[in-house]
C-alpha positions as CSV (number, residue, x, y, z in Angstrom):
1,M,106.4,58.8,125.4
2,S,103.2,59.9,124.7
3,R,100.8,62.7,126.2
4,L,97.1,61.8,126.7
5,L,94.0,63.7,127.4
6,Q,90.4,62.8,127.1
7,S,88.6,64.0,123.7
8,A,85.2,65.5,123.7
9,E,84.2,62.2,123.0
10,G,85.9,60.6,126.1
11,D,88.5,58.9,123.8
12,A,91.8,59.4,124.5
13,V,93.9,62.5,122.9
14,N,97.3,61.5,121.3
15,L,100.3,64.1,121.7
16,S,103.2,62.0,120.3
17,R,106.0,64.3,119.6
18,R,107.1,63.2,116.2
19,S,107.9,59.9,116.2
20,F,111.4,60.3,114.0
21,L,112.8,62.7,117.3
22,I,111.8,59.9,119.6
23,A,112.9,57.4,117.7
24,T,116.4,59.4,117.4
25,A,116.5,59.7,120.9
26,A,115.5,56.4,122.0
27,A,118.4,55.2,119.8
28,G,120.6,57.6,121.5
29,A,120.0,56.0,124.8
30,L,121.9,52.6,122.8
31,F,124.9,54.8,122.7
32,G,125.2,56.9,125.7
33,F,124.0,60.5,124.9
34,A,120.3,60.4,126.0
35,P,119.5,63.2,128.9
36,A,120.0,62.3,132.3
37,A,117.1,60.3,134.3
38,S,117.0,62.9,136.5
39,A,115.8,65.4,134.5
40,L,112.3,65.7,135.3
41,S,111.4,68.6,133.6
42,V,107.5,68.7,132.7
43,L,106.7,71.1,129.9
44,G,102.5,70.3,128.8
45,P,99.7,71.1,130.9
46,S,99.2,68.8,133.5
47,R,101.5,65.7,132.5
48,P,101.9,64.1,135.8
49,S,105.2,63.1,137.1
50,A,105.9,59.1,136.9
51,S,106.5,59.4,140.7
52,L,103.3,61.3,141.6
53,D,100.5,59.3,142.8
54,P,97.7,61.6,143.5
55,A,96.3,59.4,146.4
56,E,99.7,59.7,148.3
57,P,100.5,62.2,150.9
58,L,101.1,65.4,148.9
59,F,102.9,69.0,150.5
60,A,101.7,71.6,149.0
61,P,102.2,74.7,151.5
62,T,101.3,77.4,148.7
63,V,99.4,77.0,145.5
64,W,102.8,77.4,143.4
65,F,104.4,73.7,144.1
66,G,104.1,70.7,145.7
67,V,106.6,67.9,147.3
68,D,105.5,64.2,147.2
69,R,106.6,61.2,149.0
70,D,109.8,60.7,146.6
71,G,111.0,64.7,147.3
72,V,110.4,65.6,144.0
73,V,109.3,69.1,143.6
74,S,106.6,70.1,141.0
75,V,106.5,73.7,140.4
76,N,103.6,75.2,139.1
77,V,104.5,77.9,136.5
78,P,102.0,80.1,135.2
79,K,103.8,81.6,132.3
80,A,104.1,80.8,128.8
81,E,107.2,78.9,127.8
82,M,108.3,79.9,124.6
83,G,112.5,79.3,124.1
84,Q,113.2,81.5,127.1
85,H,113.9,79.1,129.9
86,I,111.2,80.8,132.1
87,G,110.4,77.5,133.9
88,T,114.1,76.7,134.5
89,A,114.6,80.4,135.9
90,V,111.0,80.8,137.9
91,A,112.0,77.1,139.5
92,R,115.6,78.4,140.7
93,I,114.0,80.8,142.3
94,L,111.4,78.7,144.4
95,A,114.3,76.0,144.5
96,D,116.8,78.1,146.5
97,E,114.7,79.1,149.0
98,L,113.1,75.8,149.3
99,E,116.7,74.3,149.2
100,A,115.4,71.5,147.0
101,D,117.8,68.8,145.2
102,W,117.9,70.4,141.8
103,D,117.8,66.8,140.3
104,K,114.6,66.0,141.8
105,V,113.1,69.8,140.4
106,Q,110.3,69.4,137.6
107,V,107.9,72.6,136.3
108,I,104.4,72.1,135.6
109,G,102.7,74.5,132.9
110,V,99.5,75.3,134.1
111,D,95.7,75.6,132.3
112,T,93.5,78.8,133.1
113,D,92.4,78.8,136.5
114,P,91.7,81.9,138.6
115,K,94.1,80.5,141.5
116,W,97.2,81.5,139.3
117,G,95.9,84.9,139.3
118,F,96.4,87.3,135.7
119,M,98.0,85.3,133.5
120,V,100.1,86.9,131.2
121,T,104.0,86.3,129.5
122,G,105.2,89.8,128.3
123,A,107.2,93.1,128.8
124,S,110.2,91.1,129.8
125,T,108.2,90.6,133.8
126,S,108.1,87.3,134.4
127,V,111.1,86.7,136.7
128,W,110.5,90.4,137.9
129,A,106.9,89.6,138.9
130,L,107.5,86.2,140.3
131,F,110.7,86.6,142.5
132,P,109.3,88.1,145.6
133,V,105.7,85.5,144.9
134,F,108.3,82.2,144.3
135,S,111.1,83.2,146.7
136,R,108.5,83.8,149.8
137,A,106.6,80.2,148.5
138,G,109.8,78.2,148.8
139,A,110.3,79.8,152.3
140,A,107.5,78.8,153.7
141,G,107.9,75.5,152.3
142,R,111.1,75.5,153.9
143,I,110.5,76.7,157.0
144,T,107.5,73.7,157.2
145,L,110.0,71.0,156.4
146,V,112.9,72.2,158.8
147,E,109.9,72.1,161.7
148,E,109.0,68.6,160.8
149,G,112.3,67.3,160.1
150,A,113.3,68.7,163.2
151,K,110.5,66.6,165.2
152,L,111.5,63.7,163.1
153,L,115.4,63.6,164.3
154,G,114.2,64.7,167.8
155,L,116.0,68.0,167.9
156,P,114.9,71.7,168.0
157,V,114.6,73.5,165.1
158,S,117.3,76.0,166.1
159,A,119.5,72.6,165.6
160,C,118.6,71.8,162.0
161,V,119.1,73.6,158.6
162,A,117.8,72.5,155.2
163,R,120.3,71.6,152.4
164,S,119.5,70.1,148.6
165,G,116.5,68.4,149.9
166,A,117.0,67.1,153.3
167,V,117.4,68.7,157.0
168,H,120.1,68.3,158.6
169,G,121.0,68.0,162.3
170,G,122.8,66.3,164.6
171,G,125.0,64.5,162.1
172,R,122.0,62.9,161.0
173,F,119.5,64.0,158.1
174,V,116.2,63.2,157.0
175,S,115.2,63.8,153.3
176,Y,112.0,65.7,152.2
177,G,110.3,62.6,150.6
178,E,110.9,60.8,154.2
179,I,109.0,64.1,155.8
180,V,106.5,64.2,153.2
181,R,105.8,60.2,154.2
182,R,105.5,60.8,158.2
183,G,105.4,64.3,158.8
184,D,102.5,66.8,159.8
185,L,102.3,68.8,157.0
186,S,99.0,70.6,157.3
187,R,100.4,73.7,157.9
188,R,99.1,76.6,155.2
189,F,100.1,80.0,155.1
190,T,97.8,83.1,154.3
191,S,99.0,85.9,151.7
192,D,100.0,87.9,154.7
193,Q,102.4,85.7,156.4
194,L,103.5,84.7,153.1
195,K,104.3,88.7,152.6
196,A,106.1,88.9,155.8
197,L,108.4,85.8,155.6
198,P,112.1,87.1,155.4
199,I,114.4,85.5,152.4
200,K,117.9,84.4,152.0
201,L,120.4,86.8,152.0
202,V,122.6,86.8,148.6
203,A,125.3,85.4,150.4
204,Q,123.4,82.1,151.0
205,R,121.9,81.7,148.0
206,S,122.9,78.1,146.1
207,L,121.1,78.4,142.6
208,I,120.6,81.7,142.1
209,G,123.2,83.0,139.7
210,K,124.6,80.0,139.8
211,A,125.7,77.8,136.7
212,T,123.1,74.7,136.3
213,R,121.4,72.4,134.4
214,A,118.4,73.6,132.6
215,L,115.4,71.8,133.0
216,D,113.8,72.2,129.9
217,V,116.2,71.6,127.3
218,P,116.0,67.9,127.0
219,A,112.4,67.5,125.7
220,K,112.8,69.9,123.7
221,T,115.7,68.5,121.9
222,N,114.6,64.9,121.7
223,G,111.1,65.6,120.6
224,T,109.0,65.0,123.3
225,A,108.3,68.3,124.2
226,V,104.3,69.0,123.5
227,Y,103.7,72.2,121.5
228,G,100.1,73.7,120.1
229,I,101.1,72.7,116.9
230,D,101.2,69.0,117.9
231,V,97.9,68.4,119.4
232,E,95.3,65.3,117.8
233,I,92.0,64.3,119.1
234,P,90.1,61.6,117.8
235,G,87.5,62.4,115.6
236,M,88.6,66.1,114.7
237,V,88.4,68.0,111.6
238,Y,91.0,70.3,110.1
239,A,90.2,73.8,109.2
240,R,92.0,76.8,106.7
241,P,90.7,80.1,106.9
242,K,90.4,82.0,103.6
243,L,91.2,85.2,104.9
244,P,89.0,88.7,103.4
245,P,90.7,91.2,101.7
246,T,90.8,93.4,104.9
247,R,91.4,92.7,108.4
248,Y,88.0,94.4,109.4
249,G,85.2,95.4,108.1
250,S,84.9,92.8,105.1
251,I,81.5,91.6,104.6
252,V,81.1,88.2,102.8
253,V,78.6,87.9,100.1
254,S,78.5,84.6,98.5
255,V,80.6,81.5,99.0
256,D,81.3,79.1,96.0
257,D,82.9,75.5,96.9
258,S,82.0,73.7,93.9
259,A,85.6,73.4,92.5
260,A,86.8,72.6,96.4
261,R,84.3,69.4,96.1
262,S,86.9,67.5,93.8
263,V,89.6,67.4,96.8
264,K,89.8,64.5,98.4
265,G,88.8,64.5,102.0
266,Y,87.1,68.2,101.5
267,R,83.6,68.6,104.2
268,Q,82.5,71.8,103.7
269,S,82.7,75.8,104.0
270,L,81.3,78.0,106.4
271,A,81.3,81.9,107.1
272,L,81.8,82.7,110.8
273,E,79.9,84.8,112.2
274,D,81.8,86.5,115.0
275,P,79.9,88.5,117.8
276,S,83.6,89.5,119.1
277,G,84.2,91.2,115.9
278,T,87.8,89.3,115.8
279,V,87.3,87.6,113.0
280,P,85.1,89.6,110.4
281,G,84.9,88.0,107.2
282,W,86.3,84.6,107.7
283,V,85.5,81.4,105.9
284,M,86.4,78.1,107.5
285,V,87.4,75.5,104.7
286,F,87.0,72.0,106.8
287,A,88.9,68.8,105.4
288,D,89.5,65.2,106.9
289,T,93.5,66.3,106.7
290,Y,95.4,69.2,106.9
291,W,96.9,69.0,103.6
292,A,92.9,68.6,102.1
293,A,92.3,71.7,104.0
294,V,94.8,73.8,102.2
295,R,94.2,72.5,99.2
296,A,90.7,72.7,99.1
297,T,90.8,76.3,100.4
298,E,92.8,77.9,97.2
299,F,89.5,76.6,95.3
300,V,87.3,78.0,97.5
301,K,85.4,81.1,95.7
302,V,84.4,84.0,98.0
303,T,82.7,87.2,97.0
304,W,83.6,89.7,99.7
305,R,82.2,93.3,100.5
306,H,85.4,94.7,101.4
307,G,86.0,97.2,104.1
308,E,87.2,100.9,103.8
309,T,90.5,100.1,103.9
310,A,91.0,98.2,101.3
311,S,93.7,100.7,99.5
312,V,95.4,102.0,102.3
313,S,99.2,102.4,101.7
314,E,102.2,102.8,103.3
315,Q,102.3,106.5,102.4
316,D,98.5,106.9,103.5
317,L,99.6,106.1,106.8
318,F,102.5,107.9,107.0
319,A,100.6,111.1,105.8
320,H,98.3,110.7,108.2
321,A,100.7,110.1,111.1
322,A,102.2,113.6,110.3
323,S,99.2,115.5,110.1
324,L,98.0,114.1,113.6
325,V,101.8,115.3,114.9
326,A,101.1,118.6,113.6
327,D,98.5,119.1,115.5
328,P,98.8,120.1,119.1
329,H,95.2,119.0,120.2
330,Q,95.5,115.6,119.3
331,G,97.0,112.7,121.7
332,A,97.5,112.2,125.4
333,L,100.1,114.2,127.2
334,L,102.1,112.1,129.8
335,D,103.0,112.7,133.3
336,T,106.6,113.6,132.8
337,G,106.8,117.2,134.0
338,G,106.4,119.0,130.7
339,E,103.9,121.7,131.5
340,A,106.7,124.5,131.2
341,F,107.9,123.1,127.5
342,D,106.2,125.7,126.1
343,S,107.4,128.8,127.9
344,R,111.3,127.3,128.0
345,Y,111.0,126.5,124.2
346,V,110.0,129.9,123.1
347,A,112.6,131.2,125.4
348,A,115.4,129.3,123.7
349,K,118.3,130.4,122.2
350,S,118.3,127.9,119.5
351,T,116.2,124.8,118.5
352,L,116.9,121.7,116.8
353,E,114.0,119.1,115.2
354,A,114.1,116.2,113.8
355,T,111.5,113.3,112.5
356,Y,111.9,109.5,112.4
357,T,109.9,107.0,111.0
358,T,109.9,103.0,110.8
359,T,108.3,100.6,109.0
360,G,105.9,97.7,109.9
361,V,107.7,94.6,111.2
362,L,106.4,91.5,111.6
363,H,106.7,88.2,114.1
364,F,107.8,85.4,111.5
365,Q,107.6,83.2,114.5
366,L,108.7,79.6,113.6
367,E,105.5,77.8,114.9
368,P,102.1,79.4,112.4
369,V,99.7,80.1,115.1
370,N,97.4,77.3,115.1
371,A,94.4,76.1,118.2
372,V,91.9,73.1,118.4
373,A,89.2,73.6,119.9
374,F,85.8,71.4,121.4
375,Q,82.6,71.5,123.3
376,K,82.3,68.7,126.6
377,D,80.2,69.2,129.1
378,G,79.1,72.6,128.7
379,I,82.9,73.5,128.9
380,Y,84.7,75.1,125.6
381,E,88.3,73.8,125.7
382,V,91.0,75.6,123.5
383,H,94.2,73.7,123.2
384,T,96.9,76.4,122.5
385,G,100.1,78.1,123.0
386,N,99.4,81.4,124.4
387,Q,101.2,84.3,126.1
388,A,98.1,86.2,127.4
389,Q,95.6,83.6,128.6
390,N,93.4,86.3,130.7
391,F,93.6,89.0,127.6
392,I,91.9,86.4,125.0
393,L,89.3,84.2,127.4
394,P,86.8,86.9,127.5
395,I,87.2,87.6,123.9
396,I,86.4,83.7,123.1
397,A,83.4,83.8,125.7
398,K,82.0,86.8,123.4
399,A,82.3,85.2,120.6
400,L,80.8,81.9,121.3
401,Q,77.9,84.0,123.4
402,V,79.0,81.9,126.7
403,P,80.2,83.0,130.3
404,V,84.2,83.2,130.4
405,E,83.6,80.7,133.2
406,R,82.9,78.1,130.7
407,V,85.9,78.6,128.6
408,V,89.4,77.1,129.7
409,M,92.7,77.3,127.6
410,R,94.9,74.1,128.1
411,T,98.0,76.0,127.5
412,Y,100.9,74.5,125.4
413,L,104.8,75.0,124.7
414,I,105.0,78.1,122.1
415,G,107.3,77.6,118.8
416,G,108.1,81.4,118.7
417,G,106.0,84.1,120.5
418,F,108.1,87.7,120.6
419,G,104.3,89.2,121.6
420,R,102.6,87.4,118.9
421,R,100.5,85.1,120.6
422,L,99.9,88.2,123.3
423,N,97.1,88.2,120.9
424,G,95.2,85.2,121.1
425,D,93.3,86.1,118.2
426,Y,93.4,82.9,116.5
427,A,91.8,81.1,119.1
428,V,88.6,82.8,118.6
429,P,87.7,81.3,114.6
430,A,89.0,77.8,116.1
431,A,86.1,78.2,118.8
432,L,83.5,79.6,116.4
433,A,84.5,76.9,113.9
434,A,83.9,73.8,117.0
435,K,80.8,75.4,117.7
436,A,79.4,75.5,114.3
437,I,79.7,72.4,113.5
438,S,79.5,70.5,116.7
439,R,83.0,68.8,116.7
440,P,86.0,69.2,117.7
441,V,88.5,71.2,115.1
442,K,92.2,71.9,114.3
443,M,93.1,75.2,112.8
444,V,96.4,75.5,111.5
445,L,97.2,78.8,109.6
446,T,99.9,78.4,106.6
447,R,102.7,80.8,106.7
448,E,100.9,83.3,104.2
449,D,98.1,83.1,106.5
450,D,99.7,83.8,109.4
451,T,101.5,86.7,107.9
452,L,98.3,88.2,106.9
453,L,96.7,87.6,110.1
454,D,99.7,89.0,112.2
455,S,99.3,91.9,114.8
456,L,102.6,93.7,113.3
457,R,104.6,96.3,114.9
458,S,102.8,99.4,113.8
459,P,104.5,101.5,111.5
460,T,105.3,104.9,113.3
461,L,106.0,108.6,112.9
462,Q,107.9,110.6,115.5
463,R,108.9,114.5,116.1
464,L,111.1,115.2,118.5
465,R,112.5,118.8,119.2
466,V,114.8,120.8,121.9
467,G,115.3,124.2,123.2
468,F,119.1,125.0,124.1
469,D,119.5,127.7,126.9
470,G,122.2,130.6,126.5
471,A,125.0,127.9,127.8
472,G,123.8,125.1,125.5
473,R,122.3,123.0,127.6
474,V,119.3,121.3,127.0
475,S,115.9,123.5,128.4
476,A,113.3,121.9,126.6
477,M,112.7,118.6,124.9
478,E,109.1,117.5,123.5
479,H,108.5,113.9,121.9
480,V,105.2,112.8,120.1
481,A,105.0,109.5,118.6
482,A,102.1,108.3,116.3
483,A,101.7,104.5,115.9
484,G,98.9,102.3,116.1
485,W,98.1,101.3,119.6
486,P,97.8,97.1,120.6
487,S,96.1,97.8,123.7
488,L,93.4,99.5,122.0
489,A,92.6,96.6,119.9
490,M,93.4,93.9,122.4
491,F,93.1,94.7,126.1
492,L,91.4,97.8,127.0
493,P,92.3,97.5,130.7
494,N,96.0,98.3,129.6
495,M,95.2,102.0,128.6
496,K,95.9,104.8,130.3
497,K,94.7,108.5,131.3
498,G,97.3,111.6,130.1
499,T,97.1,114.8,132.3
500,N,95.1,116.5,129.4
501,G,92.2,113.8,130.0
502,A,92.7,112.1,127.1
503,T,93.5,108.2,127.2
504,Y,96.8,106.6,125.6
505,D,98.5,102.8,125.4
506,P,101.5,102.9,127.6
507,F,102.7,100.2,124.8
508,S,102.7,103.2,122.1
509,I,105.2,105.1,124.2
510,S,107.3,103.7,126.7
511,G,111.0,104.7,126.2
512,A,109.9,108.3,125.5
513,D,109.5,109.1,129.3
514,H,113.3,108.9,129.5
515,W,116.1,109.2,132.6
516,Y,117.9,112.2,130.7
517,D,118.0,115.8,132.6
518,V,116.4,117.8,129.7
519,G,114.8,120.7,131.7
520,A,111.2,120.3,130.8
521,L,110.2,117.1,129.0
522,R,107.0,116.9,127.2
523,V,105.5,113.5,125.8
524,R,102.5,112.9,123.2
525,A,101.4,110.1,122.4
526,V,98.8,109.8,119.5
527,N,97.2,106.8,117.9
528,N,97.3,106.7,114.4
529,D,93.5,105.6,113.6
530,L,94.1,105.1,110.1
531,A,96.5,102.3,111.3
532,Q,94.2,101.2,113.8
533,K,91.5,100.5,111.0
534,S,93.8,99.5,108.7
535,F,95.5,95.9,110.6
536,R,95.5,95.1,114.5
537,P,98.6,96.3,116.0
538,G,100.3,94.3,118.3
539,W,103.0,94.0,120.7
540,I,106.2,92.6,119.1
541,R,109.7,92.2,121.1
542,A,110.5,95.5,123.0
543,V,107.0,96.7,121.6
544,S,107.0,101.1,121.5
545,A,110.8,101.1,122.9
546,G,111.7,99.2,119.8
547,W,110.7,102.8,117.8
548,T,110.8,105.5,120.8
549,N,114.6,104.8,121.4
550,W,115.3,104.6,118.1
551,A,114.3,108.4,117.6
552,L,115.3,109.5,121.1
553,E,118.9,108.1,121.0
554,S,119.6,109.1,117.5
555,F,118.5,112.4,118.5
556,I,120.6,112.5,121.3
557,D,123.4,112.2,119.0
558,E,122.0,114.7,116.5
559,I,122.0,117.3,119.8
560,A,125.8,116.2,120.4
561,H,127.1,117.0,117.0
562,V,125.4,120.4,117.1
563,R,126.7,121.2,120.3
564,G,130.4,119.9,119.3
565,V,130.0,117.5,122.2
566,D,130.9,114.0,122.6
567,P,127.9,111.6,122.6
568,V,129.1,109.4,125.5
569,E,130.1,112.7,127.5
570,L,126.8,114.5,126.8
571,R,124.6,111.4,127.8
572,L,126.8,111.1,131.3
573,T,126.1,114.8,131.7
574,M,122.3,114.6,131.1
575,L,122.3,111.0,133.1
576,N,122.6,112.9,136.6
577,G,120.0,111.2,138.5
578,T,118.6,114.3,140.0
579,G,114.9,114.9,140.6
580,A,112.3,112.6,139.3
581,N,115.4,110.6,137.8
582,A,116.9,109.7,140.9
583,G,115.2,106.4,141.3
584,T,113.2,104.8,144.0
585,A,113.4,101.7,145.7
586,P,112.6,99.0,145.1
587,N,113.1,98.6,141.4
588,S,114.9,102.0,140.0
589,V,117.4,102.3,142.9
590,G,119.9,104.4,141.7
591,G,118.0,105.8,138.7
592,A,120.0,107.3,135.9
593,K,123.0,107.2,137.6
594,R,122.9,103.5,136.8
595,Q,122.3,104.3,133.3
596,A,125.2,106.2,133.0
597,N,127.1,103.5,134.5
598,V,126.3,101.1,131.6
599,V,127.4,103.9,129.3
600,R,130.9,104.3,130.8
601,R,131.4,100.8,130.8
602,V,130.7,100.1,127.6
603,A,132.5,103.1,126.3
604,Q,135.3,102.0,128.2
605,R,135.6,98.3,127.1
606,A,134.9,99.5,123.1
607,G,138.0,101.8,123.1
608,W,135.4,105.1,122.4
609,G,137.5,107.5,120.8
610,R,140.0,105.5,119.2
611,E,141.5,105.8,115.9
612,L,139.8,103.7,113.0
613,P,139.7,102.8,109.4
614,P,138.3,105.0,106.7
615,D,134.3,104.7,106.3
616,T,134.2,103.0,109.6
617,G,132.9,104.5,112.7
618,L,131.6,103.6,116.5
619,G,127.8,105.0,117.5
620,I,126.4,104.6,121.1
621,A,122.9,104.0,122.2
622,S,121.7,103.7,126.0
623,S,118.1,102.7,127.6
624,F,116.4,101.7,130.2
625,G,114.6,99.0,128.5
626,Q,110.8,99.8,128.4
627,E,109.3,100.7,131.5
628,R,110.4,103.0,134.4
629,E,108.6,101.2,137.0
630,M,110.7,98.5,136.0
631,P,114.3,99.5,134.3
632,T,117.2,97.1,132.9
633,W,119.7,99.6,132.3
634,C,121.0,99.1,128.9
635,A,123.9,100.4,126.6
636,C,125.2,99.4,123.4
637,I,128.0,100.4,121.1
638,A,127.7,99.2,117.1
639,Q,131.4,99.3,115.0
640,V,130.1,99.4,111.4
641,K,131.5,100.1,107.9
642,V,129.7,101.4,105.4
643,D,130.7,100.9,101.7
644,R,130.4,103.9,100.2
645,V,129.7,102.8,96.1
646,T,126.8,100.3,97.2
647,G,125.6,101.6,100.6
648,S,125.9,98.4,102.5
649,I,126.6,98.5,106.0
650,T,128.7,95.7,107.6
651,V,128.3,95.3,111.3
652,Q,131.4,94.3,112.7
653,K,131.0,94.0,116.4
654,L,128.7,94.9,119.0
655,W,129.6,95.6,122.7
656,V,126.5,95.6,125.1
657,E,126.5,96.4,128.8
658,I,123.5,95.2,131.2
659,D,122.2,96.1,134.4
660,A,119.5,94.2,135.2
661,G,120.1,93.8,139.0
662,T,120.4,90.2,140.6
663,I,121.1,87.6,137.6
664,V,118.6,84.6,138.3
665,D,119.8,82.3,135.4
666,P,123.3,83.1,133.8
667,D,122.6,81.0,131.0
668,G,119.0,81.8,130.3
669,A,119.9,85.7,130.9
670,L,123.0,85.3,127.9
671,A,120.5,84.0,125.6
672,Q,118.0,86.3,126.4
673,V,120.5,89.0,125.8
674,Q,122.1,87.7,122.8
675,G,118.6,86.7,120.8
676,G,117.6,90.2,121.9
677,T,120.5,92.0,120.8
678,L,120.2,90.3,117.5
679,W,116.8,90.9,116.5
680,G,117.5,94.8,117.5
681,L,120.1,94.4,114.5
682,S,117.5,92.4,112.2
683,M,115.2,95.2,112.7
684,A,117.6,98.2,112.5
685,L,119.0,96.9,109.0
686,H,116.6,94.0,107.7
687,E,113.0,93.9,108.7
688,G,110.3,95.8,107.5
689,T,107.1,95.0,105.4
690,E,105.3,97.9,103.7
691,F,101.5,98.1,103.9
692,A,99.9,98.2,100.2
693,N,96.4,97.8,99.1
694,G,95.3,97.4,102.9
695,N,97.6,94.5,103.5
696,V,101.1,93.7,104.4
697,K,102.9,93.2,101.3
698,D,105.5,90.9,102.3
699,L,104.0,87.1,103.2
700,N,106.9,84.7,103.1
701,L,110.4,84.7,103.9
702,N,111.7,84.9,100.5
703,A,110.7,88.6,100.4
704,Y,110.7,89.4,104.1
705,T,114.3,88.6,105.0
706,P,115.6,88.5,108.7
707,L,119.1,88.7,110.0
708,R,121.1,85.8,108.2
709,M,123.4,83.7,110.0
710,L,126.2,85.6,107.6
711,D,125.5,89.0,108.7
712,V,125.7,87.9,112.5
713,P,128.8,90.3,114.2
714,D,131.0,89.5,116.8
715,M,128.9,89.8,120.2
716,E,130.5,91.1,123.6
717,I,128.0,90.9,126.3
718,R,128.5,91.5,129.8
719,F,126.2,92.0,133.1
720,V,127.1,94.6,135.7
721,E,127.3,92.2,139.0
722,S,124.4,93.3,141.5
723,N,122.6,92.7,143.8
724,E,119.3,94.5,143.3
725,V,115.7,93.8,142.4
726,P,115.7,91.0,139.0
727,V,114.0,93.0,136.1
728,G,113.6,91.8,132.4
729,L,116.0,90.6,130.1
730,G,114.0,89.3,127.2
731,E,113.4,93.3,125.3
732,P,115.3,95.4,126.6
733,P,118.7,94.9,124.5
734,T,116.5,95.1,121.8
735,T,116.0,98.9,121.8
736,V,119.7,99.9,121.7
737,V,121.3,98.2,118.8
738,A,119.4,100.3,115.9
739,P,120.2,103.9,117.2
740,A,124.2,102.4,118.2
741,V,124.1,101.5,114.4
742,G,122.8,104.6,113.0
743,N,124.9,107.0,115.1
744,A,128.0,104.9,113.6
745,I,127.1,105.2,110.2
746,F,127.0,109.0,111.0
747,A,130.6,108.9,113.0
748,A,131.6,106.8,109.7
749,T,129.9,108.8,106.7
750,G,128.8,112.0,107.7
751,I,125.0,111.1,107.1
752,R,122.0,111.1,109.6
753,M,119.7,107.9,108.9
754,R,116.2,108.4,110.6
755,H,114.4,105.8,109.0
756,L,114.0,101.8,109.8
757,P,115.2,99.6,108.3
758,I,118.1,101.3,107.1
759,C,118.6,99.9,103.8
760,A,121.6,99.9,101.4
761,G,119.9,102.2,98.9
762,A,118.5,104.6,101.5
763,V,122.4,104.9,102.7
764,K,123.7,105.0,98.9
765,E,121.0,107.4,98.1
766,A,122.1,110.2,101.2
767,L,125.9,109.6,100.1
768,N,124.8,110.8,96.9
769,Q,122.9,113.3,98.2
770,A,125.7,114.5,100.4
771,S,128.3,114.2,97.6
772,A,126.3,116.4,95.8
773,K,126.2,119.1,98.1
774,S,129.6,118.8,98.8
775,A,130.7,119.9,94.7
776,G,127.9,121.9,94.9
777,A,129.1,124.0,97.5
């Protein structure tokens, strides 16, 4: 049950998973509850199947899979596995077209290599992006196997069909394994030929959308799955960083390790020189064991000349954002048809304006960031879990001052990603440390270190305003959002150019380019440069749509209240699917009408308009997820009860309706929506950390308090049956929960909350103010 690689010295690398869990799994086999022997899921990089001998014939018509002489299908998955079962989903796509025997399918997590294309796992794009590629790869394999199987059966191809890992015809069959052993499988397909291949009709699918066994669960539950934190290499040393007082700009003046020398196993402390500017001011503390490194770091004394942001506070960030938003010359304008906004807004019979804010949100993934790095034969290897290998490889190369071709990332399972590992900054210090001492280094951050280093979701400030025409309809809308931009910090190729020539990060504004008919829609993305200098803005589940939709959907309810219109009816009227909101093939067929459909369906299921007990309300919010180019239509209704004495909020139930096109993996899809919904609720009511003295205020879970099990409401989640293109599910439902809860609070009490998270103290204060105002009137 061990995972063996070669270390820098050529010795065996032992990646054995936790011995207790393995022993438990072995005992389980004696009592009959071990996983089925046919479960061939492979979850470590390049870990071979027991049946696979590289010297024997292998059928691999494309780079995406191979079939061995026993008929075992190995699917190469270039996406990070972090609990979302992406391997099972992607393998299911290919295996369905290939007509593979699901009990003989295994998943291979691949290392960095140009042949896999651009490697990134995020924005809920994996299934959407890989569906056409893996479908046609499977079709290519099926076509070739049927052709060769027909020859072995002595039948014309037209008389043969593939089914469950074999070619059948004339009352006989030949297995894929036998075809691989005996057939001529030299045929290969060009990219153009693959694109032209037809794929199955929906009615012909045998795995897609069907209930079946997940390939990756057994290894994760019996302890054999290999995560980055499990990597051990003979001869390696451990390292923990002594972090500077600011994320950027701090310079090491002196290092005093005299007190650390009393710690058994302590080796040395070094200030890292980082040409990439990723980890400026870091001092790395080395020891023979992890705990020695942790302990010694506490004794090492470092003097820094700190950066310019050492005194930045939350109030500073919001004040700066407000000044930027108020300046019409700041930021980039999106191409949303907002050219007529000014004239229509000036001509409006009435207007409405509101400002919304969100505080910073941390990842707190279960597995703290970590990396093992070493150099061998001129190649630097970095062993870690990572979501965006192609983001970080050039940065590691720059830090090491070597060509990018001399850096390889060995990818492992991730114990929680959520966007944190789209930022691979933690790999840089590990690589620099290995270079500095010329031996393998394993760096594991403590929870507090991980939090200080976290690329948090930026605090944001947004201003929305609308103008109404003479009939009370919205004739013009403007949405301005100021935030720190993750792409600007970590991957400049993501940046786009606005219609006014200014550049912007689409991951700072997506969701504001919505599908509602509002006449002229002007969207402006503004970079909060103070936030950009103070921390490393990052991607977190749903990214900007988590804040833009909070503001948009709350504001839509404000519009409904001002106009005296039911919030559901207003949305249905504005989601008319006309003009640019009609949608286009293949990804957004149906356009806004599909968003209207999920609104209508969820309202019916929740009993919208029914009478409720005092201080209890229903709130609705809708969204297209994140990207107009790949919309996932979502709607949520929240039922909440507000305690007027304490201000505490109880979310009693959430109804969620999702139209994600074709659902490839039903179990995985449901798990994704459940997780996304609950994180949306967590960010609505619980999660948030202030910025104080140049850093985040909360460093561990004693102060930062996500949603607890006790607070989980009833959830009723349903998917619209659809044969359209499969789109993303990991993040879209996150975007609708907070505004649904905020709108429900308004329905229950008449108070409007405009800041996330919505804490009990703020609700109580708003209730008191409303009561005092009412008494004064």
